[in-house]
C-alpha positions in Angstrom: 23.3 -52.9 -15.2 22.6 -49.1 -15.8 22.6 -49.7 -19.6 20.4 -52.5 -19.4 18.1 -50.8 -16.7 17.8 -47.9 -19.4 17.2 -49.9 -22.5 14.3 -51.6 -20.5 13.1 -48.1 -19.6 13.2 -47.3 -23.4 11.2 -50.4 -24.4 8.3 -49.6 -21.8 8.1 -46.0 -23.1 7.8 -47.5 -26.6 5.4 -50.0 -25.9 3.3 -47.3 -23.9 3.7 -45.0 -26.9 2.6 -47.8 -29.4 -0.7 -48.3 -27.0 -1.5 -44.5 -26.9 -1.2 -44.4 -30.7 -3.3 -47.4 -31.2 -5.6 -45.7 -28.5 -5.9 -42.8 -30.4 -6.4 -44.6 -34.0 -9.3 -46.5 -32.3 -11.0 -43.2 -31.1 -10.5 -44.5 -27.2 -9.4 -41.8 -24.9 -5.7 -41.9 -23.8 -5.3 -42.5 -19.9 -3.7 -39.8 -18.2 -1.3 -40.2 -15.4 -2.7 -39.2 -11.8 -1.8 -36.4 -10.1 0.2 -36.9 -7.3 -0.4 -34.2 -5.0 1.8 -35.6 -2.0 5.3 -35.7 -4.6 4.2 -32.4 -5.8 3.8 -31.1 -2.0 7.0 -32.5 -1.0 8.8 -31.2 -3.8 7.4 -27.4 -2.9 8.2 -27.9 0.7 11.7 -29.3 0.0 12.4 -26.3 -1.9 11.3 -23.8 0.5 12.8 -25.1 3.7 16.1 -25.8 1.6 16.7 -22.6 -0.6 14.3 -19.8 0.8 16.7 -17.4 2.9 13.6 -16.4 5.0 12.1 -19.9 6.1 13.1 -19.1 9.6 10.5 -16.5 10.9 9.5 -15.2 14.2 6.8 -13.2 12.9 4.7 -16.5 11.7 4.7 -20.1 12.8 6.2 -21.4 9.3 5.5 -25.1 10.6 2.0 -24.8 11.6 1.2 -22.7 8.3 3.1 -25.4 6.2 1.2 -28.1 8.1 -2.0 -26.4 7.1 -1.1 -25.9 3.5 -0.2 -29.5 3.2 -3.6 -30.4 4.3 -5.4 -28.4 2.0 -2.8 -29.2 -0.9 -3.1 -33.1 -0.7 -7.0 -32.6 -1.6 -5.9 -31.3 -5.0 -7.0 -33.2 -8.0 -4.6 -31.5 -10.6 -1.7 -29.3 -11.2 -3.7 -26.0 -11.4 -5.7 -26.6 -8.1 -2.4 -27.2 -6.5 -0.6 -24.2 -7.9 -3.5 -22.2 -6.6 -2.9 -23.7 -3.1 0.7 -23.2 -3.0 0.3 -19.5 -4.5 -1.9 -18.7 -1.8 1.0 -20.3 0.6 3.2 -18.3 -0.5 1.3 -15.0 0.3 0.9 -16.1 4.0 4.9 -15.3 4.3 4.0 -11.3 3.5 7.0 -11.2 1.1 6.4 -9.9 -2.4 9.5 -11.7 -3.6 8.2 -15.0 -2.8 6.0 -15.6 -5.8 4.2 -18.9 -7.3 3.1 -18.7 -10.8 2.2 -19.3 -13.6 -0.6 -16.4 -12.9 -4.3 -16.3 -13.8 -6.7 -13.5 -14.3 -8.0 -14.3 -11.3 -5.1 -14.0 -9.0 -4.2 -11.0 -7.1 -2.1 -8.0 -8.7 1.3 -8.4 -7.4 2.4 -6.0 -4.9 4.2 -3.6 -4.7 4.8 -3.5 -8.7 1.2 -3.7 -9.7 -0.3 -1.7 -6.7 -1.3 2.3 -5.8 -2.3 1.6 -2.5 -1.1 0.7 0.7 -3.5 -0.3 3.2 -3.8 -1.5 6.9 -6.4 -2.0 9.7 -6.0 1.1 12.1 -8.4 1.4 15.1 -10.7 -1.5 13.4 -11.0 0.3 10.1 -9.5 -0.3 6.6 -7.3 3.0 6.1 -5.4 4.0 3.1 -1.7 4.4 4.6 -0.2 5.6 1.1 -1.1 6.6 -2.5 1.2 5.9 -5.4 1.5 9.4 -7.1 0.0 9.9 -10.7 -1.8 6.2 -10.4 -5.6 5.4 -11.0 -5.9 5.7 -7.2 -4.3 9.0 -6.9 -6.1 10.5 -10.0 -9.2 9.4 -8.5 -8.8 11.5 -5.6 -7.7 8.6 -2.9 -5.9 9.8 0.0 -4.0 8.8 3.2 -6.6 8.7 6.0 -9.2 7.6 3.9 -11.4 4.5 5.0 -12.2 1.4 2.7 -15.6 0.1 3.6 -16.3 -2.4 0.8 -14.1 -4.1 -1.9 -15.9 -5.5 -4.4 -19.0 -5.7 -2.5 -17.4 -7.4 0.5 -16.7 -5.8 3.8 -12.8 -4.9 4.0 -12.2 -7.2 7.1 -13.9 -10.3 5.0 -12.1 -8.9 1.6 -8.7 -9.2 3.3 -8.9 -12.8 3.8 -10.0 -13.9 0.3 -6.4 -13.8 -0.9 -5.4 -16.7 1.2 -8.1 -19.1 0.2 -8.4 -21.9 3.0 -4.7 -21.9 4.0 -5.2 -19.4 6.4 -8.2 -19.1 8.6 -6.8 -17.0 11.5 -4.5 -14.6 9.9 -2.0 -12.2 12.4 -2.5 -8.7 12.2 0.2 -8.3 9.9 -1.1 -10.9 7.6 -4.4 -9.4 7.7 -3.0 -6.1 6.7 -1.3 -7.6 3.8 -4.5 -9.4 2.8 -6.2 -6.0 3.0 -3.4 -4.1 0.7 -3.6 -7.5 -2.0 -7.6 -7.1 -2.1 -7.5 -3.2 -2.4 -5.5 -3.5 -5.2 -7.4 -6.0 -7.2 -7.0 -8.9 -9.1 -4.8 -9.2 -12.5 -8.0 -8.8 -14.8 -10.8 -6.6 -14.2 -12.0 -3.4 -12.3 -11.9 -2.7 -8.8 -14.8 -1.4 -6.9 -14.3 0.2 -3.6 -16.6 2.4 -1.3 -14.9 4.9 0.3 -15.4 7.3 3.3 -13.1 10.7 3.1 -12.3 12.8 6.0 -15.2 14.8 5.5 -17.3 11.8 6.1 -18.6 11.8 2.7 -18.9 8.3 1.0 -18.3 7.5 -2.6 -18.4 4.6 -4.8 -15.1 4.3 -7.0 -14.3 2.2 -9.6 -10.4 1.9 -10.7 -8.9 0.5 -13.6 -6.9 -2.8 -13.3 -3.5 -2.1 -11.6 -1.9 -4.5 -13.8 -3.1 -3.0 -17.0 -2.1 0.5 -15.5 1.6 -0.9 -14.5 2.1 -2.4 -18.2 1.0 1.0 -19.8 4.2 2.7 -17.9 6.9 0.3 -19.8 7.6 2.5 -22.4 8.2 5.7 -20.3 11.8 6.9 -20.2 14.0 5.1 -17.9 15.2 8.0 -15.9 13.3 11.6 -14.9 15.5 14.4 -14.3 13.5 17.8 -12.9 14.9 20.7 -10.8 13.0 22.2 -7.9 13.8 24.9 -5.4 15.0 28.5 -5.1 16.2 29.4 -8.7 15.4 25.7 -9.9 18.9 24.7 -8.5 18.1 21.4 -7.0 18.2 18.5 -9.0 15.8 15.4 -8.5 16.8 12.2 -10.2 14.2 9.5 -10.3 14.8 5.8 -12.0 11.3 5.0 -13.2 10.9 1.5 -12.1 14.1 0.7 -14.5 16.6 -0.7 -12.2 16.6 -4.0 -14.3 17.3 -2.3 -17.5 21.0 -2.0 -18.5 20.0 1.5 -20.5 19.4 2.9 -17.2 23.3 3.1 -16.5 23.9 5.7 -19.7 20.6 7.6 -18.7 21.5 8.1 -15.2 25.0 9.1 -16.1 23.6 11.6 -18.4 21.4 12.9 -15.8 24.2 13.3 -13.3 26.0 15.3 -16.4 23.1 17.8 -16.5 23.1 17.9 -12.7 26.9 18.6 -12.3 26.1 22.2 -11.1 23.1 21.6 -8.9 23.0 23.1 -5.3 21.7 19.8 -4.1 20.8 16.3 -5.8 17.6 14.4 -4.8 17.8 10.5 -5.7 14.3 9.5 -5.4 14.0 5.9 -5.5 10.0 6.1 -4.8 9.3 4.6 -8.0 11.2 1.5 -8.0 8.9 -1.1 -7.0 9.9 -4.0 -9.3 13.6 -4.1 -8.1 16.5 -4.7 -10.6 20.2 -5.5 -11.3 23.4 -5.0 -9.1 24.9 -3.4 -12.2 22.6 -0.8 -12.6 22.3 -0.2 -8.5 26.3 0.1 -8.3 26.6 2.4 -11.1 24.0 5.0 -9.6 25.8 4.9 -5.8 29.3 5.5 -7.8 28.3 8.9 -8.7 28.2 9.9 -5.2 31.6 7.8 -3.9 35.1 9.2 -4.1 36.6 5.8 -3.4 35.8 2.2 -3.0 32.7 1.8 -0.7 30.7 -1.2 0.7 27.2 -0.8 0.2 25.5 -4.3 1.0 26.2 -7.4 2.8 24.8 -10.9 1.2 24.2 -14.3 3.5 23.4 -17.4 1.6 22.1 -20.1 3.9 21.7 -22.7 1.6 25.3 -23.7 1.7 25.0 -23.8 5.5 22.1 -25.8 5.6 23.8 -28.3 3.1 27.2 -28.0 4.3 27.3 -27.0 7.6 29.8 -24.0 6.0 28.1 -20.5 6.1 28.9 -18.4 3.2 28.7 -14.3 3.6 30.2 -11.6 1.7 30.1 -7.6 1.5 29.6 -6.0 -2.0 31.7 -2.9 -3.0 30.7 0.1 -5.0 33.5 1.7 -7.0 33.5 5.6 -8.0 32.2 6.5 -11.2 31.9 9.9 -12.9 30.6 12.6 -12.8 31.2 12.6 -9.0 29.0 14.6 -7.1 30.0 16.1 -3.7 27.3 18.2 -2.9 24.3 17.6 -0.6 22.7 14.3 -1.5 19.1 13.2 -0.2 17.5 9.9 -1.1 13.7 9.4 -0.9 12.2 5.9 -0.3 8.7 4.6 0.4 6.2 1.4 0.3 7.2 1.5 -3.7 11.0 1.4 -3.3 11.4 -2.4 -4.0 14.2 -4.7 -4.0 17.4 -3.2 -5.7 15.8 -0.2 -4.8 16.0 -0.8 -1.4 19.8 -2.1 -2.0 20.3 1.4 -3.3 18.9 3.3 -0.4 20.6 1.3 2.1 23.8 1.5 0.0 23.6 5.1 -0.3 23.2 5.3 3.6 26.4 3.1 3.9 28.6 4.4 1.3 28.1 8.0 1.4 26.9 11.3 3.2 23.3 11.2 1.7 20.5 11.9 4.2 17.6 9.5 3.7 14.1 10.3 4.0 10.8 8.1 4.0 8.9 5.5 5.2 9.1 1.6 5.6 9.9 0.2 1.9 8.6 -2.5 0.0 10.1 -5.3 1.7 10.9 -7.6 -1.0 13.0 -10.0 0.7 16.5 -11.1 -0.6 18.3 -11.5 -3.8 15.8 -13.3 -6.1 16.2 -17.1 -7.2 14.2 -19.1 -9.7 12.7 -22.4 -9.9 10.6 -24.8 -11.7 8.8 -27.3 -9.9 8.4 -30.9 -11.9 5.4 -32.4 -10.4 2.8 -29.5 -10.6 4.6 -26.9 -13.3 4.6 -24.1 -11.2 7.3 -21.5 -11.0 8.9 -20.3 -7.8 10.7 -17.0 -7.2 12.2 -16.7 -3.7 14.9 -15.0 -2.1 17.7 -17.0 -1.9 20.2 -14.6 -0.5 19.6 -12.5 2.5 20.5 -8.9 2.4 21.6 -6.7 5.0 22.8 -3.0 5.5 26.7 -3.3 5.7 26.3 -2.6 9.5 24.3 -5.8 10.2 20.8 -4.5 10.0 18.4 -6.7 7.7 17.4 -4.7 4.5 13.7 -5.0 5.2 14.5 -3.3 8.8 16.2 -0.2 7.7 14.7 3.1 9.1 15.5 6.4 7.4 17.3 8.9 8.9 14.5 11.5 8.3 11.5 9.0 9.0 8.2 10.2 7.3 4.9 8.7 7.0 3.0 8.6 4.2 6.2 9.0 2.1 4.7 9.3 -1.3 1.4 11.3 -1.0 0.4 13.5 1.7 -3.4 13.9 2.7 -3.9 16.9 0.7 -2.1 15.3 -2.2 1.1 17.1 -2.1 4.8 15.2 -1.8 5.7 14.9 1.5 9.3 13.9 0.8 10.2 16.6 -1.5 8.6 19.2 1.0 10.8 17.6 3.9 13.8 18.2 1.4 12.9 22.0 0.9 12.7 22.5 4.5 16.1 20.6 5.3 17.4 23.0 2.6 16.1 26.0 3.9 17.3 25.3 7.7 20.7 24.8 6.1 20.9 27.8 3.9 
């Protein structure tokens, strides 16, 4: 019966194809299958509820949000309109790892990879919380504490709502901050126009390049930077330059560690890793700072418990790697520490004697899984594995041993995290 059904289906396809050819030859338009928004929504929601490790939230009402988004999505007349709605829905989760594509130039730039500003509403004003060093915003003189009055001609409070479209009419405070950061970093194409009030009350109209174009311009830089600071230039600062997804970083970091062998201290600067990476690179880096096998990160995979009622959880270990460094180690992190960068920070905290210094990180939730949706031609990235410090703390809730804010750029433009390292070393001399 299955064979007959298959042959029948082939016959129907053949007949339909023949009809289409005849229509084309006669100049008649070929009928297109109507877009099924209900089927597309069912596919998307089933994926989220089944595979997304962070679907169970206490900071947003997930059921209410999905119901609202479904109402909007069912009005979609074609896949492009539908993808826009589920893209906006993903943004309501405030998780840079939950991404719906393919993107258009009208979509907002991905934070924090293509972002140079961290923004939040403070005392009713849109404030700059931190600025990515050496970025367009940094070079334009924007600093923490500055107030954003207008974004592309709209008041900041209105601009913060735009990334969510019609799916989020009443955002929480956290969602509004996330929308503000998206709006302030602009869309994937075109300039950003900001009106900024500085600490001295002067007001400036500032035009900034697309963060996407700027982020793309960084792709050819070295994978790892090594410099020496402090008295007698004896403190080695090793910085992976958003290269944790490149396997060549392993050899480059090894070489940097060889040069740093005689340093009085090593600073592992993870503040320029917004795009994450892979665990091979992470384990190779942490391995230089352990003398025996050590646990560095815990994984929990909810999909198995949801489907089979059998939980799955495991701890990942890091092995020693030459050259070993046993001197003082500091790990720096901030808003542009993302995904695998966050994993290295919590791993160094768990596996070594390093001192961590920094602020809240990028909060890219979980280990990334990828799916293609048949009904809407959407591509969905989501955190399929929940990740934790080995002590059970969710990775996104980790707090530095030495907490500072901002962590990348101080109000005077200096580097607050490096300053804190030098202060610490001076006290221990």
